[in-house]
C-alpha positions in Angstrom: -24.6 -9.7 -4.7 -24.3 -10.5 -1.0 -20.7 -10.2 0.2 -20.4 -13.2 2.6 -17.6 -14.0 5.0 -16.1 -16.7 2.8 -15.6 -14.3 -0.1 -14.4 -11.5 2.3 -11.8 -13.9 3.7 -10.7 -15.1 0.3 -10.2 -11.6 -0.9 -8.4 -10.5 2.2 -6.1 -13.5 2.0 -5.2 -12.7 -1.6 -4.5 -9.1 -0.7 -2.4 -10.2 2.2 -0.4 -12.5 -0.1 0.1 -9.6 -2.6 1.1 -7.4 0.3 4.0 -9.6 1.3 5.5 -8.7 -2.1 4.5 -5.1 -1.7 6.1 -4.5 1.8 9.2 -6.5 0.8 9.6 -4.1 -2.1 8.8 -1.0 -0.1 10.8 -1.8 3.1 13.5 -4.4 2.2 14.6 -3.6 -1.3 16.2 -0.2 -0.5 17.7 -1.6 2.7 19.2 -4.6 0.8 20.6 -2.4 -2.0 22.3 -0.1 0.5 23.3 -2.4 3.3 23.9 -5.8 1.5 25.0 -4.8 -2.0 26.4 -1.5 -0.7 25.0 0.6 -3.5 25.1 4.3 -2.7 21.7 5.5 -1.4 21.0 8.0 -4.2 21.7 5.4 -6.9 19.6 2.8 -5.1 16.8 5.4 -4.7 16.9 6.2 -8.4 16.7 2.5 -9.3 13.6 2.0 -7.1 12.0 5.2 -8.4 12.5 4.1 -12.0 10.9 0.8 -11.1 7.9 2.5 -9.5 7.4 4.7 -12.6 7.6 1.7 -14.9 5.2 -0.2 -12.7 2.7 2.7 -12.6 2.8 3.0 -16.4 2.3 -0.7 -16.8 -0.7 -0.5 -14.4 -2.4 1.8 -17.0 -1.3 -0.3 -20.0 -2.5 -3.6 -18.5 -5.8 -2.1 -17.3 -6.5 -0.5 -20.7 -5.7 -3.7 -22.5 -8.1 -5.7 -20.3 -10.8 -3.1 -19.9 -11.2 -3.1 -23.7 -12.2 -6.7 -23.4 -14.4 -6.1 -20.3 -12.3 -7.4 -17.5 -14.6 -9.4 -15.2 -13.9 -11.0 -11.8 -13.0 -14.4 -13.2 -10.4 -13.0 -15.6 -9.0 -10.7 -12.9 -8.5 -13.6 -10.6 -6.8 -15.6 -13.3 -4.5 -12.7 -14.1 -3.6 -12.3 -10.4 -2.5 -15.9 -10.2 -0.2 -15.5 -13.2 1.2 -12.3 -11.9 1.9 -13.8 -8.5 3.9 -16.7 -10.1 6.0 -14.2 -12.1 6.7 -12.1 -9.0 7.6 -15.2 -7.1 10.2 -16.2 -9.6 11.8 -12.7 -9.5 11.7 -12.6 -5.7 13.4 -16.0 -5.3 16.0 -15.0 -7.8 16.7 -11.9 -5.9 17.1 -13.9 -2.7 19.6 -16.3 -4.4 21.7 -13.3 -5.4 22.3 -12.1 -1.9 25.1 -14.6 -1.2 27.4 -12.7 -3.6 26.8 -9.2 -2.4 30.0 -7.6 -3.7 29.6 -8.8 -7.3 25.9 -9.1 -8.0 24.6 -5.6 -7.4 23.9 -5.0 -11.0 22.0 -8.3 -11.3 20.0 -7.5 -8.1 19.0 -4.2 -9.7 17.9 -6.0 -12.9 15.9 -8.5 -10.8 14.1 -5.8 -8.9 13.1 -4.1 -12.1 11.8 -7.5 -13.4 9.8 -7.8 -10.2 8.2 -4.4 -10.6 7.1 -5.3 -14.2 5.6 -8.5 -12.9 3.9 -6.8 -10.0 1.6 -4.8 -12.3 -0.1 -8.1 -13.2 -0.8 -8.7 -9.6 -1.7 -5.2 -8.6 -4.2 -4.3 -11.4 -6.5 -7.4 -11.0 -6.4 -7.3 -7.2 -7.4 -3.6 -7.0 -10.0 -4.1 -9.8 -11.8 -6.8 -7.8 -12.5 -4.2 -5.0 -15.2 -2.4 -7.0 -16.3 -5.6 -8.9 -17.0 -7.7 -5.8 -18.9 -5.0 -3.9 -22.5 -3.8 -4.6 -22.6 -0.8 -2.3 -20.4 1.5 -0.2 -20.7 -0.7 3.0 -19.4 -3.7 1.1 -16.5 -1.6 -0.4 -15.5 -0.4 3.0 -15.7 -4.0 4.4 -13.5 -5.2 1.5 -11.1 -2.3 2.1 -10.9 -3.1 5.8 -10.2 -6.8 5.0 -7.4 -5.7 2.6 -5.7 -3.7 5.3 -6.1 -6.2 8.1 -4.5 -8.9 5.9 -2.0 -6.3 4.5 -1.2 -5.4 8.1 -0.5 -9.0 9.0 1.8 -9.2 6.0 3.5 -6.0 7.1 4.1 -7.5 10.5 5.7 -10.5 8.9 8.0 -8.4 6.7 8.8 -6.0 9.6 9.8 -8.9 11.8 11.9 -10.6 9.1 13.4 -7.3 7.9 15.1 -6.6 11.3 17.0 -9.9 11.2 17.6 -10.9 7.6 20.2 -8.3 6.5 22.4 -9.2 9.5 22.0 -12.9 9.0 22.8 -12.8 5.3 26.3 -11.4 6.1 27.2 -14.5 8.0 24.9 -17.2 6.4 25.1 -16.4 2.7 22.0 -16.4 0.6 20.2 -19.0 2.6 18.1 -16.8 4.9 16.9 -14.4 2.3 16.2 -17.2 -0.2 14.1 -19.0 2.4 12.2 -15.8 3.2 11.6 -15.2 -0.6 10.3 -18.8 -1.0 7.9 -18.3 1.9 6.6 -15.0 0.6 6.2 -16.5 -2.9 4.2 -19.5 -1.5 1.9 -17.2 0.5 1.2 -15.0 -2.5 0.6 -17.8 -5.0 -1.5 -20.0 -2.8 -3.7 -17.1 -1.6 -4.3 -16.0 -5.2 -5.3 -19.5 -6.1 -7.8 -19.7 -3.2 -9.4 -16.4 -4.4 -9.6 -17.7 -8.0 -11.3 -20.9 -6.8 -13.8 -19.0 -4.7 -14.7 -16.6 -7.6 -14.9 -19.4 -10.2 -16.9 -21.7 -8.0 -19.5 -19.0 -7.1 -20.4 -16.4 -9.7 -19.9 -13.0 -8.0 -22.5 -11.2 -10.1 -22.1 -7.8 -11.8 -22.2 -4.4 -10.1 -24.7 -2.0 -11.7 -23.7 1.6 -11.8 -25.8 3.8 -9.5 -26.7 0.9 -7.3 -25.1 2.5 -4.2 -27.8 3.9 -2.0 -25.4 5.4 0.5 -25.5 9.2 0.6 -22.4 11.3 0.3 -20.4 8.4 -1.1 -17.7 10.8 -2.3 -19.2 14.2 -1.1 -18.9 15.7 -4.6 -15.1 15.2 -4.7 -13.5 15.4 -8.1 -11.6 12.5 -9.4 -8.5 14.7 -9.7 -8.6 15.6 -6.1 -8.8 12.0 -5.0 -5.9 11.0 -7.2 -3.8 14.0 -6.0 -4.4 13.1 -2.4 -3.5 9.5 -3.1 -0.1 10.7 -4.5 0.7 12.8 -1.5 -0.5 10.2 1.1 1.4 7.4 -0.6 4.6 9.5 -0.6 4.3 10.5 3.0 3.6 7.0 4.3 6.4 5.5 2.2 9.0 7.9 3.7 8.2 6.6 7.2 8.0 2.9 6.1 11.3 2.9 4.4 13.3 4.8 7.0 11.9 3.1 10.1 13.9 0.0 9.3 17.1 1.9 9.3 16.4 3.4 12.7 15.5 -0.1 14.1 18.4 -1.9 12.5 21.0 0.5 13.8 19.7 0.8 17.3 18.3 4.3 17.1 15.2 4.6 19.3 13.5 1.2 19.4 14.2 -2.0 17.5 10.5 -2.9 17.9 9.2 0.3 16.3 8.2 -1.2 12.9 6.3 -4.0 14.6 4.6 -1.6 17.0 3.5 0.7 14.2 2.2 -2.1 12.1 0.4 -3.7 15.1 -1.4 -0.4 15.6 -2.6 -0.3 12.0 -4.0 -3.8 12.3 -5.6 -3.3 15.7 -7.4 -0.1 14.6 -9.1 -1.6 11.5 -12.3 -2.7 13.4 -12.6 0.8 14.9 -12.4 2.5 11.5 -14.7 0.0 9.9 -17.3 0.8 12.6 -16.9 4.5 12.2 -17.3 4.2 8.4 -20.7 2.6 8.9 -21.9 5.5 11.1 -20.4 8.5 9.5 -19.5 9.7 6.0 -16.0 8.8 4.8 -15.2 12.5 4.7 -15.5 12.7 8.5 -13.4 9.5 9.0 -10.6 11.0 6.8 -10.7 14.2 8.7 -10.4 12.5 12.0 -7.6 10.3 10.9 -5.8 13.3 9.5 -6.0 15.1 12.9 -4.8 12.0 14.7 -2.0 11.5 12.3 -0.8 15.1 13.0 -0.9 14.6 16.8 0.7 11.2 16.8 3.4 12.3 14.4 4.4 15.0 16.9 4.3 12.5 19.7 6.6 10.2 17.8 9.0 13.0 17.0 9.2 13.9 20.7 9.8 10.3 21.7 12.6 9.7 19.1 14.3 13.0 19.7 14.1 12.7 23.5 15.5 9.1 23.6 12.4 7.6 25.2 12.5 4.2 26.8 11.8 1.0 25.0 8.4 0.6 26.5 7.4 4.2 25.7 8.6 3.8 22.1 6.4 0.7 21.7 3.3 2.5 23.0 3.9 5.6 20.9 4.6 3.5 17.8 1.4 1.5 18.3 -0.7 4.7 18.7 1.0 6.3 15.7 0.0 3.3 13.5 -3.7 3.5 14.4 -4.7 6.6 12.3 -2.7 5.3 9.3 -5.4 2.6 9.0 -8.1 5.2 8.7 -6.2 7.1 6.0 -5.8 3.9 3.9 -9.3 2.6 4.4 -10.9 6.0 3.6 -9.0 6.7 0.5 -9.2 3.3 -1.1 -12.9 3.1 -0.3 -13.4 6.4 -2.1 -11.3 5.1 -5.0 -13.5 2.1 -5.3 -16.6 4.3 -5.2 -15.2 6.4 -8.1 -14.5 3.2 -10.0 -18.2 2.3 -9.9 -19.5 5.8 -10.4 -17.9 8.0 -13.0 -16.7 7.2 -16.5 -15.0 4.2 -15.1 -18.3 2.5 -14.5 -17.6 0.8 -17.8 -14.0 0.0 -17.0 -13.3 -0.1 -13.3 -9.9 -1.6 -13.9 -8.7 1.5 -15.7 -9.9 3.8 -12.9 -8.3 1.7 -10.2 -5.1 1.7 -12.3 -5.2 5.5 -12.3 -5.2 5.5 -8.5 -2.4 2.9 -8.3 -0.4 4.8 -10.9 -0.8 8.0 -8.9 0.2 6.1 -5.8 3.3 4.8 -7.4 4.3 8.2 -8.8 4.1 9.4 -5.2 6.2 6.4 -4.1 8.8 7.2 -6.7 9.1 10.7 -5.4 9.4 9.3 -1.9 12.3 7.1 -3.1 14.3 10.1 -4.2 13.6 11.9 -0.9 14.6 8.8 1.0 17.8 8.5 -0.9 18.7 12.1 -0.2 18.0 11.7 3.5 20.2 8.6 3.7 23.0 10.2 1.7 22.9 13.3 3.9 22.8 11.5 7.2 25.6 9.5 8.8 23.0 7.1 10.1 25.5 4.3 10.6 27.3 6.6 13.0 24.3 7.7 15.0 23.0 10.8 13.2 19.3 10.4 12.8 18.1 14.1 12.7 17.6 14.1 8.9 15.9 10.7 8.9 13.6 11.7 11.7 12.7 15.0 9.9 11.8 13.1 6.7 9.8 10.5 8.5 7.7 12.9 10.6 7.5 15.5 7.9 6.0 12.9 5.5 3.4 12.0 8.1 2.4 15.6 8.6 2.1 16.1 4.9 -0.4 13.2 4.8 -2.5 14.9 7.4 -2.5 18.2 5.5 -3.5 16.4 2.3 -6.5 14.8 4.0 -7.6 18.1 5.5 -7.5 19.8 2.1 -9.5 16.9 0.5 -12.2 17.0 3.2 -12.2 20.8 3.3 -12.8 20.8 -0.5 -15.7 18.4 0.1 -17.3 20.8 2.7 -17.0 23.7 0.3 -18.6 21.8 -2.5 -21.5 20.7 -0.3 -22.1 24.2 1.0 -22.0 25.7 -2.5 -24.8 23.3 -3.5 -22.7 21.5 -6.1 -23.3 17.8 -6.6 -21.3 14.9 -7.8 -21.6 14.1 -11.5 -24.4 11.6 -12.0 -23.6 8.5 -13.9 -25.4 7.9 -17.2 -28.4 5.5 -16.9 -29.1 2.6 -19.0 -25.6 1.3 -19.5 -24.3 -1.6 -17.5 -20.7 -2.2 -16.4 -18.8 -4.0 -19.1 
């Protein structure tokens, strides 16, 4: 199959629509629970962690149910539309509850859990389409880059809205948050419908296992190593994403920090895409790990030293750039695994294993975030604990990528090779 620009755009738009839900859940839910509904940070963190665990388990259950039927692109696109509609209803319902903050905390928690259940029916098909729509490693990287450009734009939207919504809700009732929820719902549903129309109007073809001619597609990495790295990187990036909104909202450092970091992620995607075409993904991950380490220390210095607004914007932008490399590299390897190993017959199940691992990492990050907020008097100006958690999480991401790429080098030097897929069986 030739991956043309039209399909690349449709897939990217659908992922961007899904990402509006994702970043709202990652960045805004905890903030709204603690600052609007005034639920204690540790209780709010346990609520979100439970939601992540349930969502991860549902990813596996949904993927297993559909892989037994041979989930194909058309069915995956249909499922994403249905999931987007369900998420939209939960999101709008949550927005409507924000006008009665003192009495509707329990209902808000229930609505968030319903949202997490519905989100599995968006997440599984969207991630399954990544290996199904690509015929080789270059196309997988192109699709992954499109995911994160569109996802980055969605993150910019949520970061911009997140700095203003909680304050406006206090004086304007549920109106602002409901309006934002309706806008997010419309983007997600319409973009999912566009992708379904594109797939159904033009048969995407089927990917044959072993069709990838690119060498060193995974450098002999084990499936377990990839999933473990996904868990750690997801947790580390989530710590930064959730806590940066607190720093921005309460005037610590720079109010534009979330926007600057996200802009760096989006702007760096063409660079990482170009590098992925010239070098193995192992080298790209190694480079992004080193850059993450260096920029994390830069950010820690800028926040601790009280750098000027302009300096904070520049440092935040530079900090966001290697994050794009981490995400693009890991998800490209995940898609490669979905077309190579046992999952060559059920890519939805393998991608669900990655998303489940990611969500378990996010659940752990929820608990660490709750502890950091509970320990710090951030409303009174104490940011040391928050800063330590944010920077520490980023440094752990870098170490995880070094271990993954170091393992790859050892396997290659020892002469071990990646398991070869069985021949003569097509993808179901």
